[in-house]
All heavy atoms as an XYZ file, in Angstrom:
729
protein
N       7.851    -25.560     26.745
C       6.892    -26.157     25.828
C       6.034    -27.168     26.583
O       6.544    -28.087     27.197
C       7.662    -26.838     24.692
C       6.826    -27.645     23.773
S       7.881    -28.355     22.489
C       6.638    -29.014     21.457
N       4.731    -26.971     26.571
C       3.835    -27.927     27.212
C       3.762    -29.192     26.378
O       3.763    -29.138     25.157
C       2.442    -27.332     27.400
C       2.355    -26.208     28.422
C       0.926    -25.708     28.524
C       2.850    -26.637     29.773
N       3.676    -30.311     27.035
C       3.810    -31.590     26.353
C       2.590    -32.481     26.522
O       2.064    -32.621     27.613
C       5.043    -32.312     26.896
O       5.101    -33.611     26.406
N       2.189    -33.100     25.433
C       1.166    -34.152     25.497
C       1.797    -35.505     25.775
O       1.107    -36.489     25.981
C       0.394    -34.213     24.183
C      -0.462    -33.001     23.965
C      -1.262    -33.148     22.721
N      -2.084    -31.973     22.540
C      -2.634    -31.629     21.411
N      -2.461    -32.361     20.338
N      -3.369    -30.545     21.327
N       3.130    -35.552     25.759
C       3.848    -36.794     26.020
C       4.013    -37.042     27.516
O       4.626    -38.005     27.919
C       5.222    -36.767     25.355
C       5.113    -36.765     23.856
O       4.238    -37.397     23.298
N       5.993    -36.028     23.205
N       3.465    -36.146     28.322
C       3.674    -36.204     29.749
C       2.364    -35.823     30.443
O       1.773    -34.802     30.135
C       4.808    -35.231     30.062
C       5.048    -34.883     31.454
C       6.087    -33.768     31.534
O       5.744    -32.708     31.987
N       7.315    -33.998     31.128
N       1.907    -36.666     31.345
C       0.680    -36.409     32.093
C       1.017    -36.325     33.570
O       1.752    -37.166     34.087
C      -0.329    -37.552     31.879
O      -0.566    -37.699     30.486
C      -1.632    -37.269     32.575
N       0.475    -35.304     34.250
C       0.674    -35.140     35.685
C      -0.691    -34.912     36.321
O      -1.473    -34.105     35.827
C       1.580    -33.932     35.999
C       2.935    -34.086     35.329
C       1.750    -33.768     37.500
C       3.788    -32.851     35.433
N      -0.958    -35.640     37.413
C      -2.221    -35.447     38.122
C      -1.973    -35.431     39.631
O      -0.960    -35.946     40.110
C      -3.261    -36.543     37.777
C      -2.721    -37.940     38.105
C      -3.699    -36.465     36.330
C      -3.749    -39.042     37.962
N      -2.909    -34.813     40.351
C      -2.913    -34.869     41.806
C      -4.213    -35.538     42.235
O      -5.166    -35.606     41.459
C      -2.823    -33.461     42.435
O      -3.893    -32.664     41.942
C      -1.492    -32.795     42.110
N      -4.262    -36.008     43.467
C      -5.446    -36.723     43.933
C      -6.612    -35.797     44.274
O      -7.747    -36.246     44.374
C      -5.109    -37.625     45.115
C      -4.500    -36.876     46.290
O      -3.877    -35.823     46.078
O      -4.633    -37.357     47.416
N      -6.357    -34.502     44.447
C      -7.413    -33.524     44.745
C      -7.122    -32.215     44.016
O      -5.990    -31.969     43.592
C      -7.506    -33.250     46.251
C      -8.049    -34.426     47.012
O      -9.111    -34.947     46.701
N      -7.303    -34.871     48.024
N      -8.125    -31.350     43.943
C      -7.960    -30.039     43.310
C      -7.620    -28.961     44.329
O      -7.210    -27.866     43.952
C      -9.230    -29.656     42.554
N      -7.776    -29.271     45.626
C      -7.431    -28.294     46.655
C      -6.912    -29.011     47.896
O      -7.271    -30.159     48.169
C      -8.638    -27.418     46.999
O      -9.678    -28.199     47.518
N      -6.060    -28.298     48.628
C      -5.410    -28.862     49.813
C      -5.365    -27.825     50.925
O      -5.403    -26.624     50.674
C      -3.973    -29.312     49.486
C      -3.931    -30.385     48.448
C      -3.790    -30.071     47.104
C      -4.054    -31.718     48.805
C      -3.775    -31.060     46.137
C      -4.033    -32.717     47.841
C      -3.891    -32.378     46.515
O      -3.877    -33.355     45.564
N      -5.222    -28.326     52.154
C      -5.027    -27.486     53.327
C      -3.682    -27.836     53.938
O      -3.107    -28.882     53.634
C      -6.147    -27.700     54.338
C      -7.492    -27.240     53.837
C      -8.554    -27.414     54.882
C      -9.876    -26.900     54.310
N     -10.991    -27.179     55.157
N      -3.211    -26.981     54.822
C      -1.938    -27.196     55.493
C      -1.908    -28.573     56.145
O      -2.879    -28.987     56.772
C      -1.717    -26.106     56.536
C      -0.337    -26.109     57.124
C      -0.133    -24.898     58.004
C       1.295    -24.840     58.492
N       1.518    -23.642     59.293
N      -0.825    -29.289     55.967
C      -0.550    -30.629     56.495
C      -1.225    -31.750     55.712
O      -1.055    -32.917     56.053
C      -0.885    -30.738     57.972
N      -1.969    -31.437     54.655
C      -2.513    -32.487     53.783
C      -1.381    -33.174     53.031
O      -0.344    -32.576     52.758
C      -3.480    -31.898     52.745
C      -4.854    -31.597     53.293
O      -5.148    -31.987     54.447
O      -5.642    -30.961     52.570
N      -1.605    -34.422     52.691
C      -0.660    -35.153     51.840
C      -1.137    -35.038     50.400
O      -2.286    -35.354     50.089
C      -0.545    -36.625     52.262
C       0.057    -36.706     53.670
C       0.304    -37.404     51.262
C       0.106    -38.101     54.242
N      -0.249    -34.561     49.540
C      -0.550    -34.418     48.115
C       0.034    -35.632     47.395
O       1.238    -35.867     47.440
C       0.061    -33.130     47.531
C      -0.443    -31.904     48.306
C      -0.239    -33.012     46.048
C       0.258    -30.614     47.943
N      -0.830    -36.393     46.752
C      -0.386    -37.540     45.962
C      -0.258    -37.092     44.515
O      -1.224    -36.654     43.892
C      -1.397    -38.676     46.081
O      -1.015    -39.751     45.245
N       0.966    -37.189     43.989
C       1.261    -36.793     42.617
C       1.603    -38.041     41.815
O       2.387    -38.873     42.263
C       2.457    -35.821     42.564
C       2.173    -34.579     43.401
C       2.805    -35.454     41.126
C       3.389    -33.702     43.631
N       1.011    -38.173     40.645
C       1.342    -39.301     39.777
C       1.251    -38.846     38.329
O       0.776    -37.760     38.025
C       0.408    -40.482     40.028
O      -0.925    -40.105     39.775
N       1.715    -39.700     37.457
C       1.662    -39.358     36.049
C       2.323    -40.408     35.197
O       2.714    -41.475     35.671
N       2.428    -40.080     33.924
C       3.056    -41.007     32.992
C       3.747    -40.242     31.879
O       3.386    -39.108     31.550
C       2.018    -41.960     32.404
O       1.055    -41.235     31.671
N       4.744    -40.891     31.315
C       5.502    -40.369     30.180
C       5.327    -41.325     29.024
O       5.407    -42.534     29.205
C       6.987    -40.256     30.522
C       7.366    -39.455     31.762
C       8.855    -39.580     32.026
C       6.984    -37.997     31.592
N       5.066    -40.798     27.836
C       4.956    -41.670     26.667
C       6.324    -42.153     26.229
O       6.472    -43.238     25.703
C       4.240    -40.946     25.534
C       2.764    -40.772     25.822
C       2.023    -40.220     24.654
C       0.553    -40.085     25.018
N      -0.223    -39.416     24.010
N       7.328    -41.343     26.462
C       8.692    -41.733     26.140
C       9.384    -42.183     27.413
O       9.425    -41.450     28.391
C       9.459    -40.550     25.538
O      10.827    -40.850     25.471
N       9.912    -43.380     27.417
C      10.614    -43.877     28.601
C      12.126    -43.836     28.390
O      12.866    -44.615     28.958
C      10.169    -45.311     28.942
O      10.399    -46.148     27.807
C       8.718    -45.355     29.344
N      12.579    -42.886     27.569
C      14.009    -42.762     27.306
C      14.750    -42.150     28.490
O      15.966    -42.125     28.513
C      14.243    -41.910     26.055
O      13.705    -40.610     26.256
N      14.014    -41.677     29.467
C      14.642    -41.109     30.662
C      14.189    -41.885     31.891
O      13.126    -42.493     31.884
C      14.278    -39.612     30.814
O      14.960    -39.084     31.947
C      12.791    -39.416     30.992
N      15.011    -41.879     32.918
C      14.652    -42.632     34.115
C      14.190    -41.743     35.258
O      13.981    -42.208     36.359
C      15.811    -43.520     34.564
C      17.060    -42.716     34.824
O      17.079    -41.497     34.721
N      18.128    -43.417     35.165
N      14.025    -40.423     35.002
C      13.521    -39.535     36.044
C      12.819    -38.322     35.429
O      13.017    -37.994     34.262
C      14.653    -39.073     36.963
O      15.523    -38.206     36.278
N      11.989    -37.694     36.251
C      11.304    -36.469     35.883
C      11.473    -35.501     37.047
O      11.459    -35.917     38.212
C       9.816    -36.704     35.563
C       9.138    -35.403     35.138
C       9.092    -37.365     36.717
C       7.738    -35.586     34.592
N      11.678    -34.236     36.748
C      11.798    -33.225     37.802
C      10.417    -32.637     38.078
O       9.760    -32.117     37.179
C      12.749    -32.112     37.379
C      12.907    -31.049     38.443
C      13.821    -29.905     38.025
O      14.258    -29.864     36.864
O      14.080    -29.048     38.884
N       9.974    -32.732     39.315
C       8.704    -32.161     39.740
C       8.987    -30.994     40.674
O       9.930    -31.047     41.472
C       7.852    -33.197     40.467
C       7.464    -34.437     39.672
C       6.722    -35.423     40.559
C       6.609    -34.065     38.472
N       8.173    -29.941     40.574
C       8.330    -28.800     41.468
C       6.968    -28.165     41.725
O       6.034    -28.332     40.944
C       9.297    -27.769     40.889
O       8.800    -27.244     39.681
N       6.871    -27.442     42.836
C       5.665    -26.700     43.183
C       6.062    -25.249     43.420
O       7.043    -24.969     44.123
C       4.974    -27.270     44.443
C       4.460    -28.680     44.156
C       3.823    -26.361     44.887
C       3.849    -29.379     45.363
N       5.291    -24.345     42.808
C       5.472    -22.914     43.033
C       4.263    -22.385     43.787
O       3.123    -22.769     43.500
C       5.606    -22.174     41.703
C       6.862    -22.519     40.957
C       6.991    -21.790     39.630
O       6.084    -21.006     39.275
O       7.996    -22.013     38.943
N       4.504    -21.496     44.758
C       3.397    -20.924     45.513
C       2.712    -19.816     44.710
O       3.092    -19.538     43.563
C       3.857    -20.451     46.900
C       4.878    -19.333     46.837
O       5.065    -18.664     45.829
N       5.554    -19.122     47.962
N       1.715    -19.181     45.316
C       0.936    -18.155     44.624
C       1.788    -16.963     44.196
O       1.459    -16.265     43.233
C      -0.214    -17.687     45.514
N       2.917    -16.729     44.872
C       3.823    -15.632     44.518
C       4.805    -16.021     43.411
O       5.594    -15.199     42.952
C       4.585    -15.180     45.758
N       4.778    -17.294     42.990
C       5.688    -17.761     41.944
C       7.020    -18.272     42.452
O       7.919    -18.563     41.672
N       7.163    -18.430     43.774
C       8.400    -18.948     44.363
C       8.383    -20.468     44.367
O       7.385    -21.078     44.768
C       8.552    -18.455     45.808
C       8.608    -16.947     45.900
O       9.217    -16.320     45.019
O       8.026    -16.394     46.863
N       9.490    -21.082     43.957
C       9.598    -22.542     44.008
C       9.770    -22.959     45.462
O      10.714    -22.544     46.122
C      10.782    -23.032     43.184
C      10.838    -24.543     43.055
C      12.062    -25.029     42.316
C      11.970    -24.730     40.837
N      13.069    -25.378     40.080
N       8.821    -23.767     45.963
C       8.840    -24.152     47.370
C       9.104    -25.642     47.579
O       9.281    -26.091     48.702
C       7.528    -23.744     48.067
C       6.311    -24.352     47.356
C       7.420    -22.227     48.137
C       5.001    -24.161     48.086
N       9.101    -26.411     46.496
C       9.382    -27.848     46.588
C       9.919    -28.316     45.240
O       9.497    -27.841     44.188
C       8.113    -28.622     46.946
C       8.278    -30.111     46.935
C       8.811    -30.885     47.919
C       7.927    -31.001     45.876
N       8.810    -32.208     47.534
C       8.265    -32.296     46.272
C       7.366    -30.824     44.617
C       8.061    -33.417     45.470
C       7.166    -31.929     43.817
C       7.511    -33.208     44.251
N      10.871    -29.259     45.296
C      11.487    -29.772     44.081
C      11.985    -31.195     44.362
O      12.545    -31.455     45.415
C      12.657    -28.863     43.692
C      13.247    -29.230     42.365
O      12.529    -29.514     41.426
N      14.560    -29.192     42.272
N      11.749    -32.094     43.415
C      12.204    -33.479     43.589
C      12.389    -34.129     42.219
O      11.596    -33.894     41.305
C      11.168    -34.273     44.390
C      11.564    -35.705     44.660
C      10.516    -36.448     45.496
O       9.732    -35.813     46.208
O      10.493    -37.684     45.404
N      13.434    -34.923     42.081
C      13.601    -35.765     40.901
C      12.997    -37.120     41.237
O      13.415    -37.767     42.195
C      15.077    -35.898     40.525
C      15.629    -34.666     39.880
C      16.166    -33.645     40.657
C      15.584    -34.500     38.511
C      16.660    -32.495     40.075
C      16.076    -33.361     37.917
C      16.617    -32.354     38.703
N      11.997    -37.539     40.466
C      11.251    -38.760     40.743
C      11.603    -39.811     39.697
O      11.638    -39.517     38.496
C       9.728    -38.473     40.723
C       8.934    -39.737     40.938
C       9.383    -37.432     41.780
N      11.847    -41.032     40.150
C      12.163    -42.133     39.236
C      10.947    -42.507     38.398
O       9.821    -42.531     38.893
C      12.620    -43.359     40.024
O      13.819    -43.094     40.689
N      11.211    -42.823     37.139
C      10.167    -43.259     36.209
C      10.341    -44.764     35.997
O      11.440    -45.233     35.706
C      10.271    -42.514     34.863
C       9.230    -43.018     33.883
C      10.139    -41.011     35.075
N       9.252    -45.516     36.164
C       9.304    -46.967     35.968
C       9.409    -47.302     34.484
O       9.198    -46.457     33.623
C       8.047    -47.612     36.559
C       7.929    -47.426     38.054
C       6.657    -48.026     38.576
C       6.516    -47.738     40.062
N       5.228    -48.163     40.587
N       9.707    -48.556     34.178
C       9.844    -49.001     32.787
C       8.589    -48.775     31.958
O       8.664    -48.588     30.752
C      10.233    -50.478     32.728
C      11.650    -50.718     33.213
O      12.471    -49.813     33.234
N      11.936    -51.939     33.621
N       7.412    -48.773     32.618
C       6.156    -48.562     31.889
C       5.833    -47.073     31.705
O       4.775    -46.716     31.208
C       4.996    -49.272     32.586
C       4.738    -48.754     33.991
O       5.372    -47.822     34.465
N       3.794    -49.385     34.669
N       6.746    -46.187     32.161
C       6.570    -44.751     31.985
C       5.835    -44.065     33.121
O       5.640    -42.858     33.106
N       5.445    -44.807     34.153
C       4.664    -44.222     35.251
C       5.575    -43.767     36.394
O       6.637    -44.325     36.621
C       3.637    -45.226     35.749
C       2.655    -45.630     34.661
C       1.404    -46.199     35.237
C       0.437    -46.623     34.142
N      -0.189    -45.542     33.444
N       5.100    -42.730     37.115
C       5.826    -42.225     38.268
C       4.826    -41.750     39.318
O       3.664    -41.472     39.004
C       6.776    -41.080     37.884
C       6.090    -39.897     37.265
C       5.611    -38.858     38.052
C       5.925    -39.814     35.892
C       4.977    -37.770     37.479
C       5.302    -38.727     35.309
C       4.824    -37.697     36.109
N       5.285    -41.663     40.575
C       4.436    -41.150     41.645
C       5.297    -40.730     42.829
O       6.414    -41.224     43.013
C       3.405    -42.186     42.082
O       4.041    -43.307     42.639
N       4.742    -39.825     43.637
C       5.406    -39.381     44.859
C       4.369    -38.727     45.766
O       3.239    -38.454     45.341
C       6.569    -38.400     44.556
O       7.349    -38.224     45.740
C       6.066    -37.066     44.041
N       4.751    -38.475     47.012
C       3.888    -37.810     47.985
C       4.593    -36.571     48.515
O       5.808    -36.583     48.714
C       3.571    -38.748     49.155
C       2.849    -40.049     48.827
C       2.786    -40.940     50.068
C       1.458    -39.768     48.293
N       3.811    -35.519     48.779
C       4.335    -34.269     49.328
C       3.407    -33.818     50.448
O       2.185    -33.912     50.311
C       4.367    -33.156     48.242
C       4.915    -31.865     48.810
C       5.150    -33.587     47.035
N       3.965    -33.317     51.543
C       3.151    -32.745     52.609
C       3.033    -31.246     52.363
O       4.041    -30.552     52.202
C       3.762    -33.016     53.998
C       3.816    -34.524     54.257
C       2.966    -32.304     55.088
C       4.538    -34.912     55.513
N       1.797    -30.758     52.319
C       1.543    -29.334     52.101
C       1.853    -28.585     53.389
O       1.116    -28.661     54.358
C       0.092    -29.113     51.678
N       2.962    -27.890     53.403
C       3.331    -27.132     54.584
C       4.828    -26.890     54.620
O       5.584    -27.482     53.863
N       5.242    -25.998     55.498
C       6.645    -25.648     55.612
C       6.909    -24.305     54.962
O       5.987    -23.529     54.693
N       8.172    -24.033     54.695
C       8.557    -22.765     54.099
C       7.931    -22.545     52.736
O       7.967    -23.423     51.890
N       7.323    -21.382     52.543
C       6.705    -21.040     51.271
C       5.222    -21.329     51.191
O       4.542    -20.877     50.281
N       4.719    -22.087     52.158
C       3.298    -22.455     52.183
C       2.530    -21.546     53.142
O       1.611    -21.978     53.812
C       3.131    -23.908     52.613
C       3.729    -24.930     51.705
C       5.020    -25.344     51.691
C       3.057    -25.692     50.707
N       5.196    -26.319     50.744
C       3.996    -26.557     50.114
C       1.736    -25.736     50.250
C       3.680    -27.439     49.100
C       1.419    -26.624     49.242
C       2.384    -27.464     48.667
N       2.865    -20.277     53.200
C       2.282    -19.378     54.195
C       1.011    -18.670     53.746
O       0.385    -17.987     54.534
C       3.304    -18.305     54.609
C       4.474    -18.843     55.408
C       5.651    -19.226     54.534
O       5.631    -18.953     53.322
O       6.593    -19.819     55.073
N       0.623    -18.771     52.483
C      -0.545    -18.003     52.039
C      -1.514    -18.854     51.221
O      -1.124    -19.824     50.579
C      -0.103    -16.792     51.218
O       0.577    -17.207     50.058
N      -2.762    -18.451     51.270
C      -3.799    -19.081     50.465
C      -3.606    -18.691     49.005
O      -3.049    -17.636     48.706
C      -5.187    -18.613     50.909
C      -5.492    -18.994     52.337
O      -5.001    -19.978     52.854
N      -6.321    -18.199     52.982
N      -4.079    -19.534     48.102
C      -4.029    -19.161     46.693
C      -3.879    -20.352     45.778
O      -4.011    -21.498     46.188
N      -3.586    -20.034     44.525
C      -3.393    -21.045     43.501
C      -1.904    -21.368     43.414
O      -1.077    -20.479     43.210
C      -3.917    -20.544     42.131
C      -3.636    -21.572     41.046
C      -5.405    -20.236     42.212
N      -1.583    -22.644     43.584
C      -0.210    -23.126     43.507
C      -0.060    -23.936     42.218
O      -1.029    -24.501     41.721
C       0.121    -23.992     44.720
C       0.327    -23.200     46.006
C      -0.568    -22.213     46.408
C       1.420    -23.452     46.811
C      -0.375    -21.506     47.578
C       1.629    -22.748     47.996
C       0.727    -21.772     48.366
O       0.933    -21.073     49.527
N       1.165    -23.990     41.692
C       1.411    -24.654     40.414
C       2.374    -25.821     40.574
O       3.474    -25.647     41.110
C       1.983    -23.655     39.389
O       1.109    -22.528     39.289
C       2.138    -24.295     38.022
N       1.956    -26.986     40.117
C       2.803    -28.173     40.067
C       3.354    -28.274     38.659
O       2.606    -28.212     37.682
C       1.980    -29.422     40.391
C       2.632    -30.770     40.107
C       3.874    -30.986     40.959
C       1.637    -31.887     40.315
N       4.680    -28.399     38.540
C       5.317    -28.495     37.228
C       6.086    -29.801     37.123
O       6.696    -30.263     38.080
C       6.289    -27.325     36.998
C       5.582    -25.986     36.920
C       6.557    -24.884     36.589
C       5.804    -23.563     36.416
N       6.688    -22.481     36.008
N       6.057    -30.381     35.932
C       6.848    -31.558     35.628
C       7.735    -31.240     34.450
O       7.260    -30.720     33.430
N       9.027    -31.501     34.585
C       9.975    -31.165     33.530
C      10.822    -32.381     33.189
O      11.365    -33.041     34.074
C      10.863    -30.004     33.976
C      11.771    -29.485     32.899
C      12.513    -28.254     33.360
C      13.398    -27.750     32.242
N      14.194    -26.596     32.656
N      10.894    -32.652     31.897
C      11.698    -33.763     31.384
C      12.412    -33.237     30.146
O      11.788    -32.999     29.115
C      10.805    -34.935     31.037
C      11.518    -36.078     30.371
C      10.555    -37.010     29.658
O       9.422    -36.648     29.371
N      11.019    -38.194     29.352
N      13.718    -33.009     30.268
C      14.452    -32.413     29.157
C      13.899    -31.032     28.845
O      13.741    -30.201     29.729
N      13.531    -30.786     27.579
C      12.971    -29.494     27.211
C      11.441    -29.500     27.220
O      10.815    -28.520     26.832
C      13.499    -29.045     25.846
C      13.075    -29.969     24.726
O      12.616    -31.080     24.971
N      13.237    -29.524     23.502
N      10.830    -30.595     27.659
C       9.376    -30.685     27.746
C       8.913    -30.373     29.163
O       9.554    -30.769     30.129
C       8.900    -32.084     27.347
C       9.243    -32.541     25.944
C       8.785    -33.978     25.745
C       8.623    -31.628     24.905
N       7.798    -29.668     29.263
C       7.265    -29.312     30.569
C       5.752    -29.376     30.540
O       5.132    -29.090     29.528
C       7.719    -27.901     30.949
C       7.234    -27.455     32.307
C       7.850    -26.151     32.730
O       9.057    -26.078     32.919
N       7.041    -25.122     32.888
N       5.173    -29.771     31.662
C       3.729    -29.762     31.815
C       3.435    -29.202     33.194
O       4.288    -29.245     34.082
C       3.151    -31.163     31.663
C       1.769    -31.147     31.046
O       1.072    -30.139     31.082
N       1.366    -32.262     30.475
N       2.240    -28.665     33.393
C       1.912    -28.105     34.695
C       0.420    -28.183     34.959
O      -0.379    -28.339     34.029
C       2.398    -26.667     34.819
C       1.824    -25.721     33.801
C       2.440    -24.333     33.892
O       3.680    -24.223     33.828
O       1.670    -23.363     34.025
N       0.077    -28.102     36.232
C      -1.325    -28.017     36.635
C      -1.397    -27.153     37.877
O      -0.411    -26.973     38.586
C      -1.955    -29.395     36.863
C      -1.471    -30.276     38.001
C      -2.139    -29.909     39.310
C      -1.813    -31.710     37.696
N      -2.568    -26.602     38.113
C      -2.766    -25.729     39.261
C      -3.689    -26.401     40.276
O      -4.564    -27.181     39.907
C      -3.367    -24.395     38.815
C      -2.436    -23.606     37.933
C      -3.041    -22.291     37.464
O      -4.283    -22.173     37.427
O      -2.261    -21.380     37.131
N      -3.474    -26.071     41.552
C      -4.355    -26.517     42.614
C      -4.492    -25.398     43.633
O      -3.652    -24.500     43.692
C      -3.862    -27.826     43.252
C      -2.502    -27.727     43.904
C      -2.370    -27.346     45.234
C      -1.357    -28.053     43.190
C      -1.136    -27.269     45.837
C      -0.110    -27.984     43.793
C      -0.004    -27.581     45.117
N      -5.545    -25.445     44.406
C      -5.784    -24.440     45.440
C      -5.198    -24.898     46.770
O      -5.264    -26.082     47.108
C      -7.277    -24.180     45.592
C      -7.858    -23.527     44.367
O      -7.382    -22.493     43.918
N      -8.880    -24.134     43.797
N      -4.670    -23.944     47.521
C      -4.123    -24.222     48.842
C      -4.670    -23.208     49.821
O      -4.748    -22.011     49.522
C      -2.593    -24.164     48.835
C      -2.000    -24.328     50.195
C      -1.953    -25.564     50.801
C      -1.488    -23.244     50.874
C      -1.413    -25.723     52.079
C      -0.942    -23.381     52.144
C      -0.905    -24.633     52.739
N      -5.063    -23.683     50.993
C      -5.512    -22.770     52.045
C      -4.949    -23.218     53.388
O      -4.761    -24.410     53.632
C      -7.038    -22.696     52.099
O      -7.582    -23.979     52.336
N      -4.684    -22.253     54.218
C      -4.083    -22.515     55.528
C      -5.144    -23.019     56.490
O      -6.251    -22.599     56.499
C      -3.408    -21.242     56.081
C      -2.281    -20.852     55.133
C      -2.899    -21.445     57.482
C      -1.598    -19.555     55.473
């Protein structure tokens, strides 16, 4: 279920290999102290996953380096944020 209670953004709409991806967002409900973030490549394979701490004000952030296993092809990649049964996602472009 996509959620309006959860916002996820990246600093750019497209990235190249070795770029740093800045991920941030906010939760309207601060009943949890973490959110699970993941990235799927163009083939739908999960290539990155992290549980990120949520501050008391509901905000969270982390950095990811675009590259490594699973980052071998150009295309549209999907960033997902999951908190309990709520999920939100956004897409970005990646090129080698």
